[in-house]
N, C-alpha and C positions, 0 to 999 in steps of 0.2 A: 504493500500500500504506500503510495507516495504521500509526502507531507501535505501536498495541496488537497488531497482527498480526505484528510482527517477532519473530524468534527469534535468540537469540545462543547460541553454543556456546563453552564453555571446556573445553579439553582439558588436564587436570592439576589435581588438587585440593590442591596445596600452598598455602603462604601466598601465592605469586604468583598462582595461579589464583583462589583465593578472594578476594583483594583486587581483582583485575581484575573478577570477577563482582560484587563489592560496588559498585565504582565504576560499572559498567554499570547496576546496579539503581538507584543514587541518581540517575543521569543520565536514565534512561528511565521511571522510575516502576514501579508494581506490576504493570502488565498484561503487558508482553512476557515470553515464556518464556525462561528461561536454562537451557540444558542443561549439565550438569557431568559430564564423563567422567573416571573414575579407577578403576583396577582394584584399588587397595590395600584392605586390610581396614578402614582408617579414613582420613579426610581429614586433611590437615596436612602431608604430605610430610616434610621434614626437621625440621619442628616437631612432635615426637612426645613426648607426655607419658605415661610409664608410671607404674604404682603399684608402688613397691618397699618392701616391709615396711610397708605402710599409708600411705606418704608419696608425694605426687605428685613426679615426678622427670623432668625433661627429659633425654632421651638423644639428641637431635639438637642443634640450636642451643639454647643455654641463656640467652643474654643478648643485649642490643643496646646500641649506643653511645647513651647518653642525651643527649649533647651534640648529636647530630643530631636534627632536629625530627620526622622522619617517624613513628617509632613512638609517642612520647609524644602527638603530635597525633592519630594514629588511635585510641589508647586513650581520649583525651578525647572524641573524636567518638562513640565507641561507649559512652560512659558507664563506662569501665573505668579511669579515671585513678587511682582509689584502690587499684587492684590492683598498681600499679607499686611494686616494692621495689628497694632498693639494697644493695650488699654491706656486710658488717660492717666493712670497712676493713683486714682482715688482708692481708698482702702475698703476692705471688707470688715464686717462686724459680726459678732455672735450675739444672738438673743438668748439670754439666760436669766432666770429669776425675775422675769418680767421687765427687763431693761436691756439696752444695748451695751456691749463691751467691745473694745478694740480687739481685733484678732491678735492673739499673743504672738510675739516674735520669738525667735530662737526655739521653735518647735519643729518636730518632724511629723507632718501629717497630724498635728495636734498633740503629739507626745512631747512633753517638755524636756528641755536640756538644762533647766534651772528652775529653782523655786520662784525666783523673782518674776519669771515670765507669766506665772499663773496668778500673781497677786491681783486681787480685785475680781477675778473670775471664779475662784474657789475660796472657801473659808480659810481662816487663819490656821486652824488645825491641819488642814490639807497642805498648806504652804510649808508648815513645820515638817510634815511627813515627807514631802518631796525633798526638802533640804537634808533630811537625815538619811535618805535612801542610799547614798554611796557608802554609808557605814554599816549597812545590813548585808549579810552574806546572801548571795544569789546562786541558785542552782539553774544551770542551763545545759541541755544536751545538744551539742553541735549537730546540725542537720534537722533538728526538730521543727515542727510547724504547728504551734498551738494557735487557737483563736487569739487575736491580738488583745482582746479584753482580758483573757486569762493571764497574759504576761503583764499588762499595765496595771490592772486593778490591785493585785497584791503589793505592788511597789509604790504606786502613787495614789491609790484610792479611787473610789467610785465617782467622785465629783470630776476628776480629770477626764475620766471616760465619758461621762454624760455631757459635760459642758465644753470639752475641747476635742476629744477624739471622735466621738459619735457624730457631731455635726459635719466633720470632714468626710467620714465614711458614708454617711447618708447622702451627701451630695454626689459622691463618685459612684457608689454601688447601689444606692437605695437600700443599704444594709446598715450594720452596726458592728461594734467591736465584738459582739457575740457571734457574728456570722462570717466574718472575714479573717483569714489566716494572717499571721504576722509576716509571712514571706510575700504575700500580695500587698498588704497595707503598707509595709515598710521594709522592703527587701534589703536596703543598705543597713538598716538596724539589725536585722537577722544576721547579716554577714558580719557585722561588728561583734555581735555576741558569739558567733561561731569562731571568730578570730581570738576570742579570749577576753573581751571587755568584762571587767569584774562586776559591773553593776549596770542598771538601766540608764542612769544619768550619763555615765561615761560612754555607753554604747550610742546614745542619741548624739552626743557631742561629736563622736567619731563619724557618725553616719550623716550628719548635716552637710549639705553641699557647701563648697566654698562660696564666699560672698561675691559671686559673679555679677558683673554689671548687666543691666538690661532686664526686660520684663520676663516673667515666668511663662505667661500665656500669650497667645496670639489668636487671631480669627481671620476671616476672609472678607474683604470688602465686597458687599453684595450678597453675602451669605454663602453657606456651603453649596448651594445649588450651582455656583460658579464652577466649583470643582467637579460636581456630579455631571454637569453638562459637558465639560471638557473630556472627562473620561469616556462618556458615551460616544462623543464625537470621534475620539481616537480609536475606540474598539470597533465601532460599527457592527454591533451584534444583530442577530435576528431575534428581536424581542417578542416573546409570547406572554401576553398578560393573563397568565393562568398559574395555578399551583401545580406542583408535581406531587402525585399521591402515591406513587410506587416506583421502586427501582428493581430491575431484574438483570442478572448477568446475561451477557450475550457474547460468548467467546471471551476475548480479552476486554471487550467493551461493555456497553450498557444499553438497555432499553428503559426509557423513562415514560411512564404513563401520566398524562395530565388530568386535570379535574374534569375535562370533557370526554375522557376516554381515548384520546388520541395517543398513539405511541410514537416516540422519537428515539432515534439511535445516536449514540455518541461514543467516541473511542475513549474519552476520559471525562470524568464528571468532578466538579467542585461543588460541594454543598456549603453554601454561605447563608446559613439559617440560624435562628435561635436554637439553643441546645435542645429544648423539648421537641421541636420539629425535626431537627437532625436525627434525634434518637428514633423517632417514628420511621423515617425513611431507611435508617440503617438496620432496623431490627431483622429483616429477612435476609440481608446480604452480608452483614458484618455484626453479628450479635454481641461480640465482645466490645466493640466500639459503641454500639447502641446502649449497652448497659452502663458504660462509663459516662456517656453523654446524659443519660437519664438520671444520674446521681448528682448532676450539677444543679443546685437549687437556683430558682430564678425569682425575681421580683418584678412587679409592674409599677409604672409611674404615669402620672398625667402632668402635662404642662399647660398652663393657661397664660397666654400672651395677651397683653392689652396695650392700647394706645391711650394715653391721658393728655389733657391739654398741656402745652409746653410750659405754662406758668405754674404747674403743680409744684408745690414747694418741698421737693425731696431734699434731704441733706446731701452734701458732697461726699458720697460713698458709693461703692460699686454694688453693694448688696448685703444680705443678711443670711447667715447660717443659723439654724435653729437647734438649740440644745435639746436633749432627750427630756421628756416630761413636761414640756411647756404647753400652754393652752392654745397655741397657734395651730391652725389646720395645715399650713404649708410647712415643708421641711427646709425650704430655701426661697429667698426672694432676690431677684437680680434686677437692679436698676440699670437696665441695659444702656440707656442713653447717657447716663453718668459714667458707666464703665467704659464704653467704646466711643463716646462723643456723640452728642445729639445732632440731629439733622431735621430741618423742617419744623412745622408747628405741632409737634407731638413728642411726648415723653414715653418711651417704650419701657415696659416693665414685664417681667415674667415671674410666675410663681410655680414652684414644683411641689407636687403632692404624691404621696405613696411611698411606703417603706416595705421591706420584706416582711411577709406575714400578714399584711392587711389587704383589704379589698377596695381601697379608696378609688384606685384607677379604674376598676371594672364595675363598681356598683354605685358610684356617685354621679348623679345627674349633672349635666352641664350647668344648669341654673344654680345648683347648690355650690359647685366649684366657684362660680363667679361671686356668689354671695360670700363664700368663705374668703375669697381673695380681697374683696372690698373690706370685709371685717378685719382681716389680718393687717392690711395697710393702715387702717385706722388705729389698731392696737399698737403697732410698732412705731408709726410715724405721726400719729394724730391727724392723718389726712383723710378727708372725705372724698374718696376716689369716685370720679364720674367718667367711666370709660367712653371714649369716642368709638372704639371698636375693640372686640376681643375675639380670640380664637382658642379652641381647646384641641389638644391632640393627646391620645392615650397610647402609651407604649407598653403593650401587653407581653409579659414574659420576656422583656427586652433587657433586663438587668441581672446578669448572672452574679451569683455570690461566690467569690473566690475564697472558699473556706479552707480550713486546715487540710493540707495534703493535696491542694488543687493541682500543683505541678505534676505529681505522680499520677493523678487521675487523667490529666491531659495526655501524658506519655502513654498510658494504657489505652486511651481512645485511639491515638494515632497508630499505635502498634497493631491494633485490631483491624485496620483498614486494608482492603485489597489494593494492589499497586496502582490501578487506574482510577481510584476513588480517593479524593482528598477533601478536607474540611477547612473552612475559614470562618471567622466570626469573632465576636467580642467575648466569647467564653473560653478562649484559648490562651492568648498571649497578652491580654490586657483589655480592659473595657473601653479605654480611650481610643481615639482615632489612630495614634501611633501604633498601638498594639494590634489594631485591626489590619493596618498596612503590613506589619510583620507577618501575621498569620496568612494574609492573602498572598504575599510573595512566596511564602513557603509552599502553600497549596498549589500555586501556579507552576512552580518548579517541579513539584511531584507529578502533577498531571502531564506536563509536557515530556518529562523524562520517561515516564511509564508508557506513554503513547507512541514514543519514537521507535 
């Protein structure tokens, strides 16, 4: 079979699937057909840019870590480097005990490297406990991967977890210190402990990145749809707006059955789906991989984006992370116009709802989410919000929980895949866009190599 005759199928049209398709296209050239299956109304998955009161507004993922190379490198490769934008520099706060606190400095994803950093956010007894931590013996088994809360709570106390660590993990994973493993939440911290750091304070200090100049996060001018549209243009896939319901082996390749009963053949397949959907399709053809994917817990979230009058008196800050146990409905509030710079006669704001274990994203009516958003903005800022426009999107089963032992689980999943079947997605190498690009590149290499 010639290279030009091969067909590649990508199941899932989010950034993972589109990046895998792009990497396949760059590897095999223009002739092979790339089939792209996704039933959604548009491509991009959780990278979804809406127009709110005339302004592009990302209501899924909104930013990426600029100090990781993957996204800036891809933007440069696609000729989009000049579309990268950075925040204005206004700060984030934490809502705890009914009021706003500055985001503590000198922490690693909310884990403090000093007692002073927690002053004002936790009580005096907890500050004393943190200060005394270096003098208490610590047991650590190199290579272990406990829930991050099980490591931090005995050393620093429950208030540090609820008021500093959990707000961070809720924003990234829609999870908590109880559901996320330390090697996912703070890999450099785990590495410092493996290397022999005698206590948690010392490990945090060793794990903190050097004080590099420049912003931590960046976004794309015009929203993530700029990236999505460019990837689609480069790949030129045959897009089928349908779900794949079954995979069947066909020699070294595959038969894919779609929701309408049509069969498609491909020499190699990349599944770029949420973990539960990947598990369903893998059950008949790769039971070991399916069982591993099914053991990855997932959470659902909802995002409400709104445009408010430009004169709305928000403070000069980028947003609010919400501590565990507060009365607010939202887990985070982003003052997007303050964070990225306002344009036009509108103040863009987004509120995120839903954590692992609750059903807010699936069971709450849109009208209730809007009422909650208005109530939370009044509680936090004393503002009577009067939205000019709002939009809601629900991300169902879209937030994998990187629990203890997640790395071993992913290795087990990949080891159970047949050669011409690969996986991509945010449940593998990181929930952020950089991690998705890593997994997509790996899947593309596997698919092209196996089909050669």
